[in-house]
C-alpha positions as CSV (number, residue, x, y, z in Angstrom):
1,X,-46.1,35.4,23.8
2,X,-43.9,38.6,24.4
3,X,-45.5,40.3,21.5
4,X,-48.9,39.5,22.8
5,X,-47.9,41.0,26.2
6,X,-46.7,44.2,24.5
7,X,-49.8,44.5,22.4
8,X,-52.1,44.0,25.4
9,X,-50.2,46.6,27.4
10,X,-50.4,49.2,24.6
11,X,-54.1,48.5,24.2
12,X,-54.7,49.3,27.9
13,X,-52.9,52.6,27.5
14,X,-55.8,53.7,25.4
15,X,-58.4,52.8,28.0
16,X,-58.3,53.0,31.0
17,X,-54.7,54.3,30.7
18,X,-53.0,51.8,33.0
19,X,-52.8,48.1,33.7
20,X,-51.1,45.8,36.3
21,X,-49.2,42.6,35.6
22,X,-52.2,40.7,37.0
23,X,-54.4,42.5,34.5
24,X,-52.4,41.4,31.5
25,X,-52.0,37.8,32.7
26,X,-55.7,37.7,33.7
27,X,-54.7,36.4,37.1
28,X,-56.6,38.2,39.8
29,X,-55.2,36.0,42.6
30,X,-51.6,36.1,41.6
31,X,-51.2,32.4,41.1
32,X,-49.9,32.4,37.5
33,X,-46.4,31.0,36.7
34,X,-43.7,33.3,38.2
35,X,-41.8,33.0,34.9
36,X,-44.8,34.6,33.1
37,X,-44.6,37.5,35.6
38,X,-40.8,37.9,35.0
39,X,-41.2,37.9,31.2
40,X,-44.0,40.5,31.4
41,X,-42.1,42.7,33.8
42,X,-39.1,42.7,31.5
43,X,-41.3,43.8,28.6
44,X,-42.8,46.6,30.7
45,X,-39.3,47.8,31.6
46,X,-38.3,47.8,28.0
47,X,-41.4,49.8,27.0
48,X,-40.6,52.3,29.8
49,X,-37.0,52.7,28.7
50,X,-38.4,53.5,25.2
51,X,-40.7,56.1,26.7
52,X,-43.9,54.4,25.6
53,X,-45.2,53.8,29.2
54,X,-44.4,54.9,32.7
55,X,-44.0,52.3,35.5
56,X,-45.7,52.4,38.9
57,X,-45.9,50.1,41.9
58,X,-49.5,49.6,42.7
59,X,-49.9,48.8,46.4
60,X,-53.2,47.1,47.4
61,X,-54.3,48.7,50.6
62,X,-56.1,45.6,52.0
63,X,-53.1,43.2,52.0
64,X,-50.1,45.2,50.9
65,X,-49.5,43.3,47.7
66,X,-47.4,45.2,45.3
67,X,-48.0,45.0,41.5
68,X,-45.9,46.4,38.7
69,X,-48.1,48.7,36.7
70,X,-47.8,50.3,33.3
71,X,-49.5,53.7,32.7
72,X,-49.6,56.0,29.8
73,X,-47.1,58.9,30.0
74,X,-48.6,61.9,31.7
75,X,-51.1,59.9,33.7
76,X,-50.5,60.7,37.4
77,X,-51.7,57.3,38.7
78,X,-51.0,58.1,42.3
79,X,-53.2,61.2,42.2
80,X,-55.9,59.6,40.1
81,X,-56.3,56.7,42.6
82,X,-56.2,59.1,45.6
83,X,-58.9,61.3,44.1
84,X,-61.2,58.3,43.4
85,X,-60.7,56.9,46.9
86,X,-59.4,53.7,45.3
87,X,-58.5,50.4,46.9
88,X,-54.8,50.9,46.2
89,X,-52.2,53.6,46.1
90,X,-49.4,54.0,43.5
91,X,-45.8,55.0,43.7
92,X,-43.6,55.8,40.8
93,X,-41.1,53.1,39.8
94,X,-37.9,53.7,37.9
95,X,-36.5,50.6,36.1
């Protein structure tokens, strides 16, 4: 399963350039097993330490939910979301 997570993350770096934990787990409501989230977040931190992705905290404006988010290096997710008037804001996260 960890290799599947890594592959899914890297595929999303191509298009749209970022993905949240919920996006990888296909869990829009956040009800998946907490252990799956922990495993996925660890993989995301490893990829960030290797310089393959950059981590962000995505904060959903409606309810304040925070999601760990992977983005391709160079993508300024905070500015991208702001320019598009998105439903969330992003803050850089350092593992």
